mmCIF file of the N, C-alpha and C atoms, coordinates in Angstrom:
data_MODEL
# 
_entry.id   MODEL 
# 
loop_
_atom_site.group_PDB 
_atom_site.id 
_atom_site.type_symbol 
_atom_site.label_atom_id 
_atom_site.label_alt_id 
_atom_site.label_comp_id 
_atom_site.label_asym_id 
_atom_site.label_entity_id 
_atom_site.label_seq_id 
_atom_site.pdbx_PDB_ins_code 
_atom_site.Cartn_x 
_atom_site.Cartn_y 
_atom_site.Cartn_z 
_atom_site.occupancy 
_atom_site.B_iso_or_equiv 
_atom_site.pdbx_formal_charge 
_atom_site.auth_seq_id 
_atom_site.auth_comp_id 
_atom_site.auth_asym_id 
_atom_site.auth_atom_id 
_atom_site.pdbx_PDB_model_num 
ATOM 1   N N  . MET A 1 1  ? 21.234 -12.518 -13.083 1.00 0.00 ? 1  MET A N  1 
ATOM 2   C CA . MET A 1 1  ? 20.066 -13.227 -13.562 1.00 0.00 ? 1  MET A CA 1 
ATOM 3   C C  . MET A 1 1  ? 18.877 -12.875 -12.655 1.00 0.00 ? 1  MET A C  1 
ATOM 4   N N  . LYS A 1 2  ? 17.754 -12.648 -13.267 1.00 0.00 ? 2  LYS A N  1 
ATOM 5   C CA . LYS A 1 2  ? 16.550 -12.299 -12.525 1.00 0.00 ? 2  LYS A CA 1 
ATOM 6   C C  . LYS A 1 2  ? 15.911 -13.531 -11.900 1.00 0.00 ? 2  LYS A C  1 
ATOM 7   N N  . ILE A 1 3  ? 15.172 -13.312 -10.835 1.00 0.00 ? 3  ILE A N  1 
ATOM 8   C CA . ILE A 1 3  ? 14.471 -14.405 -10.161 1.00 0.00 ? 3  ILE A CA 1 
ATOM 9   C C  . ILE A 1 3  ? 13.541 -15.118 -11.139 1.00 0.00 ? 3  ILE A C  1 
ATOM 10  N N  . LYS A 1 4  ? 12.890 -14.361 -11.991 1.00 0.00 ? 4  LYS A N  1 
ATOM 11  C CA . LYS A 1 4  ? 11.983 -14.963 -12.978 1.00 0.00 ? 4  LYS A CA 1 
ATOM 12  C C  . LYS A 1 4  ? 12.737 -15.953 -13.869 1.00 0.00 ? 4  LYS A C  1 
ATOM 13  N N  . THR A 1 5  ? 13.935 -15.579 -14.288 1.00 0.00 ? 5  THR A N  1 
ATOM 14  C CA . THR A 1 5  ? 14.755 -16.448 -15.135 1.00 0.00 ? 5  THR A CA 1 
ATOM 15  C C  . THR A 1 5  ? 15.196 -17.691 -14.377 1.00 0.00 ? 5  THR A C  1 
ATOM 16  N N  . ILE A 1 6  ? 15.540 -17.518 -13.123 1.00 0.00 ? 6  ILE A N  1 
ATOM 17  C CA . ILE A 1 6  ? 15.943 -18.661 -12.302 1.00 0.00 ? 6  ILE A CA 1 
ATOM 18  C C  . ILE A 1 6  ? 14.767 -19.617 -12.117 1.00 0.00 ? 6  ILE A C  1 
ATOM 19  N N  . PHE A 1 7  ? 13.570 -19.076 -11.891 1.00 0.00 ? 7  PHE A N  1 
ATOM 20  C CA . PHE A 1 7  ? 12.396 -19.930 -11.758 1.00 0.00 ? 7  PHE A CA 1 
ATOM 21  C C  . PHE A 1 7  ? 12.184 -20.764 -13.017 1.00 0.00 ? 7  PHE A C  1 
ATOM 22  N N  . VAL A 1 8  ? 12.366 -20.154 -14.164 1.00 0.00 ? 8  VAL A N  1 
ATOM 23  C CA . VAL A 1 8  ? 12.230 -20.864 -15.446 1.00 0.00 ? 8  VAL A CA 1 
ATOM 24  C C  . VAL A 1 8  ? 13.159 -22.076 -15.471 1.00 0.00 ? 8  VAL A C  1 
ATOM 25  N N  . LEU A 1 9  ? 14.414 -21.866 -15.101 1.00 0.00 ? 9  LEU A N  1 
ATOM 26  C CA . LEU A 1 9  ? 15.398 -22.948 -15.118 1.00 0.00 ? 9  LEU A CA 1 
ATOM 27  C C  . LEU A 1 9  ? 15.034 -24.057 -14.132 1.00 0.00 ? 9  LEU A C  1 
ATOM 28  N N  . VAL A 1 10 ? 14.607 -23.672 -12.948 1.00 0.00 ? 10 VAL A N  1 
ATOM 29  C CA . VAL A 1 10 ? 14.249 -24.645 -11.920 1.00 0.00 ? 10 VAL A CA 1 
ATOM 30  C C  . VAL A 1 10 ? 13.023 -25.452 -12.344 1.00 0.00 ? 10 VAL A C  1 
ATOM 31  N N  . LEU A 1 11 ? 12.025 -24.785 -12.878 1.00 0.00 ? 11 LEU A N  1 
ATOM 32  C CA . LEU A 1 11 ? 10.814 -25.477 -13.321 1.00 0.00 ? 11 LEU A CA 1 
ATOM 33  C C  . LEU A 1 11 ? 11.126 -26.464 -14.444 1.00 0.00 ? 11 LEU A C  1 
ATOM 34  N N  . LYS A 1 12 ? 11.871 -26.030 -15.440 1.00 0.00 ? 12 LYS A N  1 
ATOM 35  C CA . LYS A 1 12 ? 12.226 -26.918 -16.552 1.00 0.00 ? 12 LYS A CA 1 
ATOM 36  C C  . LYS A 1 12 ? 12.998 -28.134 -16.052 1.00 0.00 ? 12 LYS A C  1 
ATOM 37  N N  . GLN A 1 13 ? 13.959 -27.895 -15.169 1.00 0.00 ? 13 GLN A N  1 
ATOM 38  C CA . GLN A 1 13 ? 14.759 -28.997 -14.639 1.00 0.00 ? 13 GLN A CA 1 
ATOM 39  C C  . GLN A 1 13 ? 13.886 -29.987 -13.876 1.00 0.00 ? 13 GLN A C  1 
ATOM 40  N N  . ALA A 1 14 ? 13.004 -29.487 -13.038 1.00 0.00 ? 14 ALA A N  1 
ATOM 41  C CA . ALA A 1 14 ? 12.130 -30.364 -12.248 1.00 0.00 ? 14 ALA A CA 1 
ATOM 42  C C  . ALA A 1 14 ? 11.220 -31.184 -13.161 1.00 0.00 ? 14 ALA A C  1 
ATOM 43  N N  . ARG A 1 15 ? 10.694 -30.545 -14.192 1.00 0.00 ? 15 ARG A N  1 
ATOM 44  C CA . ARG A 1 15 ? 9.813  -31.264 -15.125 1.00 0.00 ? 15 ARG A CA 1 
ATOM 45  C C  . ARG A 1 15 ? 10.588 -32.335 -15.881 1.00 0.00 ? 15 ARG A C  1 
ATOM 46  N N  . LYS A 1 16 ? 11.773 -31.998 -16.339 1.00 0.00 ? 16 LYS A N  1 
ATOM 47  C CA . LYS A 1 16 ? 12.576 -32.965 -17.089 1.00 0.00 ? 16 LYS A CA 1 
ATOM 48  C C  . LYS A 1 16 ? 13.033 -34.114 -16.198 1.00 0.00 ? 16 LYS A C  1 
ATOM 49  N N  . GLU A 1 17 ? 13.371 -33.820 -14.936 1.00 0.00 ? 17 GLU A N  1 
ATOM 50  C CA . GLU A 1 17 ? 13.752 -34.882 -14.002 1.00 0.00 ? 17 GLU A CA 1 
ATOM 51  C C  . GLU A 1 17 ? 12.588 -35.841 -13.753 1.00 0.00 ? 17 GLU A C  1 
ATOM 52  N N  . LYS A 1 18 ? 11.390 -35.315 -13.779 1.00 0.00 ? 18 LYS A N  1 
ATOM 53  C CA . LYS A 1 18 ? 10.193 -36.144 -13.631 1.00 0.00 ? 18 LYS A CA 1 
ATOM 54  C C  . LYS A 1 18 ? 9.928  -36.950 -14.907 1.00 0.00 ? 18 LYS A C  1 
ATOM 55  N N  . GLY A 1 19 ? 10.515 -36.490 -16.023 1.00 0.00 ? 19 GLY A N  1 
ATOM 56  C CA . GLY A 1 19 ? 10.377 -37.202 -17.289 1.00 0.00 ? 19 GLY A CA 1 
ATOM 57  C C  . GLY A 1 19 ? 9.055  -36.980 -17.981 1.00 0.00 ? 19 GLY A C  1 
ATOM 58  N N  . ILE A 1 20 ? 8.486  -35.782 -17.800 1.00 0.00 ? 20 ILE A N  1 
ATOM 59  C CA . ILE A 1 20 ? 7.205  -35.502 -18.454 1.00 0.00 ? 20 ILE A CA 1 
ATOM 60  C C  . ILE A 1 20 ? 7.321  -34.276 -19.359 1.00 0.00 ? 20 ILE A C  1 
ATOM 61  N N  . SER A 1 21 ? 6.459  -34.226 -20.332 1.00 0.00 ? 21 SER A N  1 
ATOM 62  C CA . SER A 1 21 ? 6.412  -33.106 -21.267 1.00 0.00 ? 21 SER A CA 1 
ATOM 63  C C  . SER A 1 21 ? 5.614  -31.948 -20.672 1.00 0.00 ? 21 SER A C  1 
ATOM 64  N N  . GLN A 1 22 ? 5.713  -30.811 -21.319 1.00 0.00 ? 22 GLN A N  1 
ATOM 65  C CA . GLN A 1 22 ? 4.876  -29.671 -20.926 1.00 0.00 ? 22 GLN A CA 1 
ATOM 66  C C  . GLN A 1 22 ? 3.402  -30.056 -21.036 1.00 0.00 ? 22 GLN A C  1 
ATOM 67  N N  . LYS A 1 23 ? 3.080  -30.776 -22.092 1.00 0.00 ? 23 LYS A N  1 
ATOM 68  C CA . LYS A 1 23 ? 1.692  -31.190 -22.314 1.00 0.00 ? 23 LYS A CA 1 
ATOM 69  C C  . LYS A 1 23 ? 1.193  -32.067 -21.171 1.00 0.00 ? 23 LYS A C  1 
ATOM 70  N N  . GLN A 1 24 ? 2.022  -33.015 -20.732 1.00 0.00 ? 24 GLN A N  1 
ATOM 71  C CA . GLN A 1 24 ? 1.627  -33.903 -19.640 1.00 0.00 ? 24 GLN A CA 1 
ATOM 72  C C  . GLN A 1 24 ? 1.519  -33.138 -18.319 1.00 0.00 ? 24 GLN A C  1 
ATOM 73  N N  . LEU A 1 25 ? 2.456  -32.234 -18.075 1.00 0.00 ? 25 LEU A N  1 
ATOM 74  C CA . LEU A 1 25 ? 2.398  -31.409 -16.863 1.00 0.00 ? 25 LEU A CA 1 
ATOM 75  C C  . LEU A 1 25 ? 1.120  -30.587 -16.861 1.00 0.00 ? 25 LEU A C  1 
ATOM 76  N N  . ALA A 1 26 ? 0.798  -30.012 -17.999 1.00 0.00 ? 26 ALA A N  1 
ATOM 77  C CA . ALA A 1 26 ? -0.429 -29.218 -18.105 1.00 0.00 ? 26 ALA A CA 1 
ATOM 78  C C  . ALA A 1 26 ? -1.659 -30.078 -17.835 1.00 0.00 ? 26 ALA A C  1 
ATOM 79  N N  . PHE A 1 27 ? -1.707 -31.234 -18.453 1.00 0.00 ? 27 PHE A N  1 
ATOM 80  C CA . PHE A 1 27 ? -2.858 -32.133 -18.280 1.00 0.00 ? 27 PHE A CA 1 
ATOM 81  C C  . PHE A 1 27 ? -3.009 -32.556 -16.819 1.00 0.00 ? 27 PHE A C  1 
ATOM 82  N N  . ASP A 1 28 ? -1.907 -33.000 -16.230 1.00 0.00 ? 28 ASP A N  1 
ATOM 83  C CA . ASP A 1 28 ? -1.949 -33.501 -14.857 1.00 0.00 ? 28 ASP A CA 1 
ATOM 84  C C  . ASP A 1 28 ? -2.245 -32.409 -13.831 1.00 0.00 ? 28 ASP A C  1 
ATOM 85  N N  . SER A 1 29 ? -1.895 -31.174 -14.161 1.00 0.00 ? 29 SER A N  1 
ATOM 86  C CA . SER A 1 29 ? -2.143 -30.066 -13.233 1.00 0.00 ? 29 SER A CA 1 
ATOM 87  C C  . SER A 1 29 ? -3.402 -29.276 -13.590 1.00 0.00 ? 29 SER A C  1 
ATOM 88  N N  . ASN A 1 30 ? -4.098 -29.735 -14.629 1.00 0.00 ? 30 ASN A N  1 
ATOM 89  C CA . ASN A 1 30 ? -5.330 -29.076 -15.071 1.00 0.00 ? 30 ASN A CA 1 
ATOM 90  C C  . ASN A 1 30 ? -5.085 -27.616 -15.479 1.00 0.00 ? 30 ASN A C  1 
ATOM 91  N N  . LEU A 1 31 ? -3.957 -27.411 -16.150 1.00 0.00 ? 31 LEU A N  1 
ATOM 92  C CA . LEU A 1 31 ? -3.607 -26.092 -16.674 1.00 0.00 ? 31 LEU A CA 1 
ATOM 93  C C  . LEU A 1 31 ? -3.457 -26.204 -18.190 1.00 0.00 ? 31 LEU A C  1 
ATOM 94  N N  . ASP A 1 32 ? -3.522 -25.092 -18.856 1.00 0.00 ? 32 ASP A N  1 
ATOM 95  C CA . ASP A 1 32 ? -3.364 -25.080 -20.309 1.00 0.00 ? 32 ASP A CA 1 
ATOM 96  C C  . ASP A 1 32 ? -1.894 -25.272 -20.674 1.00 0.00 ? 32 ASP A C  1 
ATOM 97  N N  . ARG A 1 33 ? -1.634 -26.050 -21.729 1.00 0.00 ? 33 ARG A N  1 
ATOM 98  C CA . ARG A 1 33 ? -0.257 -26.290 -22.148 1.00 0.00 ? 33 ARG A CA 1 
ATOM 99  C C  . ARG A 1 33 ? 0.457  -24.995 -22.507 1.00 0.00 ? 33 ARG A C  1 
ATOM 100 N N  . SER A 1 34 ? -0.255 -24.069 -23.118 1.00 0.00 ? 34 SER A N  1 
ATOM 101 C CA . SER A 1 34 ? 0.379  -22.801 -23.485 1.00 0.00 ? 34 SER A CA 1 
ATOM 102 C C  . SER A 1 34 ? 0.773  -22.003 -22.244 1.00 0.00 ? 34 SER A C  1 
ATOM 103 N N  . TYR A 1 35 ? 0.026  -22.174 -21.159 1.00 0.00 ? 35 TYR A N  1 
ATOM 104 C CA . TYR A 1 35 ? 0.369  -21.504 -19.905 1.00 0.00 ? 35 TYR A CA 1 
ATOM 105 C C  . TYR A 1 35 ? 1.679  -22.072 -19.336 1.00 0.00 ? 35 TYR A C  1 
ATOM 106 N N  . ILE A 1 36 ? 1.820  -23.396 -19.376 1.00 0.00 ? 36 ILE A N  1 
ATOM 107 C CA . ILE A 1 36 ? 3.063  -24.031 -18.921 1.00 0.00 ? 36 ILE A CA 1 
ATOM 108 C C  . ILE A 1 36 ? 4.231  -23.529 -19.772 1.00 0.00 ? 36 ILE A C  1 
ATOM 109 N N  . SER A 1 37 ? 4.019  -23.467 -21.070 1.00 0.00 ? 37 SER A N  1 
ATOM 110 C CA . SER A 1 37 ? 5.053  -22.963 -21.974 1.00 0.00 ? 37 SER A CA 1 
ATOM 111 C C  . SER A 1 37 ? 5.449  -21.535 -21.613 1.00 0.00 ? 37 SER A C  1 
ATOM 112 N N  . LYS A 1 38 ? 4.463  -20.720 -21.322 1.00 0.00 ? 38 LYS A N  1 
ATOM 113 C CA . LYS A 1 38 ? 4.751  -19.319 -20.979 1.00 0.00 ? 38 LYS A CA 1 
ATOM 114 C C  . LYS A 1 38 ? 5.420  -19.203 -19.610 1.00 0.00 ? 38 LYS A C  1 
ATOM 115 N N  . LEU A 1 39 ? 5.145  -20.131 -18.707 1.00 0.00 ? 39 LEU A N  1 
ATOM 116 C CA . LEU A 1 39 ? 5.882  -20.163 -17.441 1.00 0.00 ? 39 LEU A CA 1 
ATOM 117 C C  . LEU A 1 39 ? 7.342  -20.511 -17.704 1.00 0.00 ? 39 LEU A C  1 
ATOM 118 N N  . GLU A 1 40 ? 7.566  -21.475 -18.592 1.00 0.00 ? 40 GLU A N  1 
ATOM 119 C CA . GLU A 1 40 ? 8.918  -21.949 -18.867 1.00 0.00 ? 40 GLU A CA 1 
ATOM 120 C C  . GLU A 1 40 ? 9.712  -21.019 -19.775 1.00 0.00 ? 40 GLU A C  1 
ATOM 121 N N  . THR A 1 41 ? 9.075  -20.030 -20.332 1.00 0.00 ? 41 THR A N  1 
ATOM 122 C CA . THR A 1 41 ? 9.807  -19.026 -21.117 1.00 0.00 ? 41 THR A CA 1 
ATOM 123 C C  . THR A 1 41 ? 9.883  -17.698 -20.381 1.00 0.00 ? 41 THR A C  1 
ATOM 124 N N  . GLY A 1 42 ? 9.282  -17.637 -19.204 1.00 0.00 ? 42 GLY A N  1 
ATOM 125 C CA . GLY A 1 42 ? 9.356  -16.428 -18.396 1.00 0.00 ? 42 GLY A CA 1 
ATOM 126 C C  . GLY A 1 42 ? 8.358  -15.360 -18.774 1.00 0.00 ? 42 GLY A C  1 
ATOM 127 N N  . VAL A 1 43 ? 7.427  -15.687 -19.658 1.00 0.00 ? 43 VAL A N  1 
ATOM 128 C CA . VAL A 1 43 ? 6.397  -14.722 -20.042 1.00 0.00 ? 43 VAL A CA 1 
ATOM 129 C C  . VAL A 1 43 ? 5.449  -14.481 -18.864 1.00 0.00 ? 43 VAL A C  1 
ATOM 130 N N  . TYR A 1 44 ? 5.097  -15.577 -18.192 1.00 0.00 ? 44 TYR A N  1 
ATOM 131 C CA . TYR A 1 44 ? 4.219  -15.499 -17.022 1.00 0.00 ? 44 TYR A CA 1 
ATOM 132 C C  . TYR A 1 44 ? 4.981  -15.909 -15.769 1.00 0.00 ? 44 TYR A C  1 
ATOM 133 N N  . GLN A 1 45 ? 4.501  -15.423 -14.645 1.00 0.00 ? 45 GLN A N  1 
ATOM 134 C CA . GLN A 1 45 ? 4.987  -15.863 -13.344 1.00 0.00 ? 45 GLN A CA 1 
ATOM 135 C C  . GLN A 1 45 ? 3.815  -16.535 -12.630 1.00 0.00 ? 45 GLN A C  1 
ATOM 136 N N  . PRO A 1 46 ? 4.095  -17.640 -11.942 1.00 0.00 ? 46 PRO A N  1 
ATOM 137 C CA . PRO A 1 46 ? 3.005  -18.392 -11.341 1.00 0.00 ? 46 PRO A CA 1 
ATOM 138 C C  . PRO A 1 46 ? 2.490  -17.774 -10.046 1.00 0.00 ? 46 PRO A C  1 
ATOM 139 N N  . SER A 1 47 ? 1.228  -18.016 -9.767  1.00 0.00 ? 47 SER A N  1 
ATOM 140 C CA . SER A 1 47 ? 0.664  -17.654 -8.473  1.00 0.00 ? 47 SER A CA 1 
ATOM 141 C C  . SER A 1 47 ? 1.091  -18.721 -7.461  1.00 0.00 ? 47 SER A C  1 
ATOM 142 N N  . ILE A 1 48 ? 0.853  -18.456 -6.207  1.00 0.00 ? 48 ILE A N  1 
ATOM 143 C CA . ILE A 1 48 ? 1.156  -19.434 -5.165  1.00 0.00 ? 48 ILE A CA 1 
ATOM 144 C C  . ILE A 1 48 ? 0.364  -20.722 -5.400  1.00 0.00 ? 48 ILE A C  1 
ATOM 145 N N  . SER A 1 49 ? -0.906 -20.590 -5.740  1.00 0.00 ? 49 SER A N  1 
ATOM 146 C CA . SER A 1 49 ? -1.711 -21.798 -5.959  1.00 0.00 ? 49 SER A CA 1 
ATOM 147 C C  . SER A 1 49 ? -1.196 -22.602 -7.151  1.00 0.00 ? 49 SER A C  1 
ATOM 148 N N  . THR A 1 50 ? -0.701 -21.935 -8.171  1.00 0.00 ? 50 THR A N  1 
ATOM 149 C CA . THR A 1 50 ? -0.136 -22.636 -9.323  1.00 0.00 ? 50 THR A CA 1 
ATOM 150 C C  . THR A 1 50 ? 1.150  -23.354 -8.927  1.00 0.00 ? 50 THR A C  1 
ATOM 151 N N  . ILE A 1 51 ? 1.961  -22.729 -8.114  1.00 0.00 ? 51 ILE A N  1 
ATOM 152 C CA . ILE A 1 51 ? 3.186  -23.380 -7.637  1.00 0.00 ? 51 ILE A CA 1 
ATOM 153 C C  . ILE A 1 51 ? 2.831  -24.653 -6.878  1.00 0.00 ? 51 ILE A C  1 
ATOM 154 N N  . PHE A 1 52 ? 1.806  -24.589 -6.035  1.00 0.00 ? 52 PHE A N  1 
ATOM 155 C CA . PHE A 1 52 ? 1.379  -25.766 -5.284  1.00 0.00 ? 52 PHE A CA 1 
ATOM 156 C C  . PHE A 1 52 ? 0.888  -26.859 -6.230  1.00 0.00 ? 52 PHE A C  1 
ATOM 157 N N  . THR A 1 53 ? 0.089  -26.500 -7.204  1.00 0.00 ? 53 THR A N  1 
ATOM 158 C CA . THR A 1 53 ? -0.461 -27.472 -8.155  1.00 0.00 ? 53 THR A CA 1 
ATOM 159 C C  . THR A 1 53 ? 0.637  -28.140 -8.966  1.00 0.00 ? 53 THR A C  1 
ATOM 160 N N  . ILE A 1 54 ? 1.535  -27.352 -9.500  1.00 0.00 ? 54 ILE A N  1 
ATOM 161 C CA . ILE A 1 54 ? 2.629  -27.888 -10.313 1.00 0.00 ? 54 ILE A CA 1 
ATOM 162 C C  . ILE A 1 54 ? 3.549  -28.756 -9.459  1.00 0.00 ? 54 ILE A C  1 
ATOM 163 N N  . SER A 1 55 ? 3.842  -28.299 -8.261  1.00 0.00 ? 55 SER A N  1 
ATOM 164 C CA . SER A 1 55 ? 4.719  -29.059 -7.368  1.00 0.00 ? 55 SER A CA 1 
ATOM 165 C C  . SER A 1 55 ? 4.141  -30.431 -7.051  1.00 0.00 ? 55 SER A C  1 
ATOM 166 N N  . GLU A 1 56 ? 2.841  -30.477 -6.851  1.00 0.00 ? 56 GLU A N  1 
ATOM 167 C CA . GLU A 1 56 ? 2.194  -31.761 -6.565  1.00 0.00 ? 56 GLU A CA 1 
ATOM 168 C C  . GLU A 1 56 ? 2.391  -32.734 -7.719  1.00 0.00 ? 56 GLU A C  1 
ATOM 169 N N  . VAL A 1 57 ? 2.214  -32.258 -8.931  1.00 0.00 ? 57 VAL A N  1 
ATOM 170 C CA . VAL A 1 57 ? 2.396  -33.106 -10.111 1.00 0.00 ? 57 VAL A CA 1 
ATOM 171 C C  . VAL A 1 57 ? 3.855  -33.545 -10.241 1.00 0.00 ? 57 VAL A C  1 
ATOM 172 N N  . LEU A 1 58 ? 4.783  -32.656 -9.902  1.00 0.00 ? 58 LEU A N  1 
ATOM 173 C CA . LEU A 1 58 ? 6.205  -32.961 -10.015 1.00 0.00 ? 58 LEU A CA 1 
ATOM 174 C C  . LEU A 1 58 ? 6.744  -33.747 -8.818  1.00 0.00 ? 58 LEU A C  1 
ATOM 175 N N  . ASP A 1 59 ? 5.865  -34.025 -7.859  1.00 0.00 ? 59 ASP A N  1 
ATOM 176 C CA . ASP A 1 59 ? 6.240  -34.784 -6.651  1.00 0.00 ? 59 ASP A CA 1 
ATOM 177 C C  . ASP A 1 59 ? 7.344  -34.111 -5.845  1.00 0.00 ? 59 ASP A C  1 
ATOM 178 N N  . ILE A 1 60 ? 7.241  -32.787 -5.737  1.00 0.00 ? 60 ILE A N  1 
ATOM 179 C CA . ILE A 1 60 ? 8.165  -32.047 -4.883  1.00 0.00 ? 60 ILE A CA 1 
ATOM 180 C C  . ILE A 1 60 ? 7.358  -31.091 -4.015  1.00 0.00 ? 60 ILE A C  1 
ATOM 181 N N  . LYS A 1 61 ? 7.907  -30.738 -2.888  1.00 0.00 ? 61 LYS A N  1 
ATOM 182 C CA . LYS A 1 61 ? 7.238  -29.783 -2.019  1.00 0.00 ? 61 LYS A CA 1 
ATOM 183 C C  . LYS A 1 61 ? 7.333  -28.396 -2.650  1.00 0.00 ? 61 LYS A C  1 
ATOM 184 N N  . PRO A 1 62 ? 6.262  -27.611 -2.569  1.00 0.00 ? 62 PRO A N  1 
ATOM 185 C CA . PRO A 1 62 ? 6.327  -26.245 -3.084  1.00 0.00 ? 62 PRO A CA 1 
ATOM 186 C C  . PRO A 1 62 ? 7.487  -25.466 -2.455  1.00 0.00 ? 62 PRO A C  1 
ATOM 187 N N  . SER A 1 63 ? 7.709  -25.696 -1.175  1.00 0.00 ? 63 SER A N  1 
ATOM 188 C CA . SER A 1 63 ? 8.803  -24.999 -0.486  1.00 0.00 ? 63 SER A CA 1 
ATOM 189 C C  . SER A 1 63 ? 10.162 -25.389 -1.066  1.00 0.00 ? 63 SER A C  1 
ATOM 190 N N  . ASP A 1 64 ? 10.308 -26.638 -1.505  1.00 0.00 ? 64 ASP A N  1 
ATOM 191 C CA . ASP A 1 64 ? 11.571 -27.068 -2.108  1.00 0.00 ? 64 ASP A CA 1 
ATOM 192 C C  . ASP A 1 64 ? 11.782 -26.417 -3.473  1.00 0.00 ? 64 ASP A C  1 
ATOM 193 N N  . LEU A 1 65 ? 10.709 -26.246 -4.220  1.00 0.00 ? 65 LEU A N  1 
ATOM 194 C CA . LEU A 1 65 ? 10.803 -25.563 -5.511  1.00 0.00 ? 65 LEU A CA 1 
ATOM 195 C C  . LEU A 1 65 ? 11.269 -24.123 -5.309  1.00 0.00 ? 65 LEU A C  1 
ATOM 196 N N  . ILE A 1 66 ? 10.640 -23.436 -4.377  1.00 0.00 ? 66 ILE A N  1 
ATOM 197 C CA . ILE A 1 66 ? 11.004 -22.043 -4.100  1.00 0.00 ? 66 ILE A CA 1 
ATOM 198 C C  . ILE A 1 66 ? 12.405 -21.960 -3.488  1.00 0.00 ? 66 ILE A C  1 
ATOM 199 N N  . LYS A 1 67 ? 12.727 -22.916 -2.618  1.00 0.00 ? 67 LYS A N  1 
ATOM 200 C CA . LYS A 1 67 ? 14.052 -22.928 -1.992  1.00 0.00 ? 67 LYS A CA 1 
ATOM 201 C C  . LYS A 1 67 ? 15.147 -23.054 -3.047  1.00 0.00 ? 67 LYS A C  1 
ATOM 202 N N  . GLU A 1 68 ? 14.924 -23.899 -4.047  1.00 0.00 ? 68 GLU A N  1 
ATOM 203 C CA . GLU A 1 68 ? 15.911 -24.058 -5.116  1.00 0.00 ? 68 GLU A CA 1 
ATOM 204 C C  . GLU A 1 68 ? 16.093 -22.755 -5.889  1.00 0.00 ? 68 GLU A C  1 
ATOM 205 N N  . VAL A 1 69 ? 15.000 -22.060 -6.146  1.00 0.00 ? 69 VAL A N  1 
ATOM 206 C CA . VAL A 1 69 ? 15.089 -20.752 -6.810  1.00 0.00 ? 69 VAL A CA 1 
ATOM 207 C C  . VAL A 1 69 ? 15.914 -19.798 -5.942  1.00 0.00 ? 69 VAL A C  1 
ATOM 208 N N  . TYR A 1 70 ? 15.613 -19.781 -4.662  1.00 0.00 ? 70 TYR A N  1 
ATOM 209 C CA . TYR A 1 70 ? 16.306 -18.889 -3.727  1.00 0.00 ? 70 TYR A CA 1 
ATOM 210 C C  . TYR A 1 70 ? 17.801 -19.213 -3.650  1.00 0.00 ? 70 TYR A C  1 
ATOM 211 N N  . LEU A 1 71 ? 18.146 -20.486 -3.550  1.00 0.00 ? 71 LEU A N  1 
ATOM 212 C CA . LEU A 1 71 ? 19.555 -20.867 -3.456  1.00 0.00 ? 71 LEU A CA 1 
ATOM 213 C C  . LEU A 1 71 ? 20.331 -20.497 -4.721  1.00 0.00 ? 71 LEU A C  1 
ATOM 214 N N  . ARG A 1 72 ? 19.720 -20.706 -5.858  1.00 0.00 ? 72 ARG A N  1 
ATOM 215 C CA . ARG A 1 72 ? 20.385 -20.315 -7.115  1.00 0.00 ? 72 ARG A CA 1 
ATOM 216 C C  . ARG A 1 72 ? 20.527 -18.798 -7.217  1.00 0.00 ? 72 ARG A C  1 
ATOM 217 N N  . TYR A 1 73 ? 19.530 -18.099 -6.730  1.00 0.00 ? 73 TYR A N  1 
ATOM 218 C CA . TYR A 1 73 ? 19.598 -16.637 -6.718  1.00 0.00 ? 73 TYR A CA 1 
ATOM 219 C C  . TYR A 1 73 ? 20.751 -16.166 -5.829  1.00 0.00 ? 73 TYR A C  1 
ATOM 220 N N  . LEU A 1 74 ? 20.858 -16.739 -4.633  1.00 0.00 ? 74 LEU A N  1 
ATOM 221 C CA . LEU A 1 74 ? 21.947 -16.362 -3.726  1.00 0.00 ? 74 LEU A CA 1 
ATOM 222 C C  . LEU A 1 74 ? 23.305 -16.680 -4.324  1.00 0.00 ? 74 LEU A C  1 
ATOM 223 N N  . LYS A 1 75 ? 23.419 -17.851 -4.940  1.00 0.00 ? 75 LYS A N  1 
ATOM 224 C CA . LYS A 1 75 ? 24.685 -18.242 -5.562  1.00 0.00 ? 75 LYS A CA 1 
ATOM 225 C C  . LYS A 1 75 ? 25.074 -17.271 -6.661  1.00 0.00 ? 75 LYS A C  1 
ATOM 226 N N  . GLN A 1 76 ? 24.113 -16.930 -7.487  1.00 0.00 ? 76 GLN A N  1 
ATOM 227 C CA . GLN A 1 76 ? 24.374 -16.011 -8.601  1.00 0.00 ? 76 GLN A CA 1 
ATOM 228 C C  . GLN A 1 76 ? 24.732 -14.629 -8.070  1.00 0.00 ? 76 GLN A C  1 
ATOM 229 N N  . ARG A 1 77 ? 24.061 -14.178 -7.049  1.00 0.00 ? 77 ARG A N  1 
ATOM 230 C CA . ARG A 1 77 ? 24.322 -12.861 -6.457  1.00 0.00 ? 77 ARG A CA 1 
ATOM 231 C C  . ARG A 1 77 ? 25.716 -12.833 -5.822  1.00 0.00 ? 77 ARG A C  1 
ATOM 232 N N  . THR A 1 78 ? 26.081 -13.917 -5.134  1.00 0.00 ? 78 THR A N  1 
ATOM 233 C CA . THR A 1 78 ? 27.392 -14.003 -4.500  1.00 0.00 ? 78 THR A CA 1 
ATOM 234 C C  . THR A 1 78 ? 28.489 -14.000 -5.547  1.00 0.00 ? 78 THR A C  1 
ATOM 235 N N  . GLU A 1 79 ? 28.289 -14.743 -6.628  1.00 0.00 ? 79 GLU A N  1 
ATOM 236 C CA . GLU A 1 79 ? 29.283 -14.782 -7.712  1.00 0.00 ? 79 GLU A CA 1 
ATOM 237 C C  . GLU A 1 79 ? 29.442 -13.414 -8.357  1.00 0.00 ? 79 GLU A C  1 
ATOM 238 N N  . TYR A 1 80 ? 28.352 -12.685 -8.489  1.00 0.00 ? 80 TYR A N  1 
ATOM 239 C CA . TYR A 1 80 ? 28.374 -11.350 -9.079  1.00 0.00 ? 80 TYR A CA 1 
ATOM 240 C C  . TYR A 1 80 ? 29.161 -10.376 -8.216  1.00 0.00 ? 80 TYR A C  1 
ATOM 241 N N  . GLU A 1 81 ? 29.006 -10.509 -6.888  1.00 0.00 ? 81 GLU A N  1 
ATOM 242 C CA . GLU A 1 81 ? 29.654 -9.587  -5.968  1.00 0.00 ? 81 GLU A CA 1 
ATOM 243 C C  . GLU A 1 81 ? 31.155 -9.850  -5.848  1.00 0.00 ? 81 GLU A C  1 
ATOM 244 N N  . ASN A 1 82 ? 31.586 -11.074 -6.157  1.00 0.00 ? 82 ASN A N  1 
ATOM 245 C CA . ASN A 1 82 ? 33.017 -11.417 -6.018  1.00 0.00 ? 82 ASN A CA 1 
ATOM 246 C C  . ASN A 1 82 ? 33.744 -11.224 -7.281  1.00 0.00 ? 82 ASN A C  1 
# 
């Protein structure tokens, strides 16, 4: 699985755990709803500033969002190698 795909999964999970829609995330982060949709489908990849903005709305540290992507990537890579 690609890092981009893992980011999609992590972002969707974080948003759903917060209990908000793509529309609400977009509104609260001052981003376009279609942009959030494209992030969650892997069409776009976020900039660092976008990660910070989205993380603030989701009440998580940007580093924790990236760390979760990294941990899932390592797990998937380890499973592939074994």
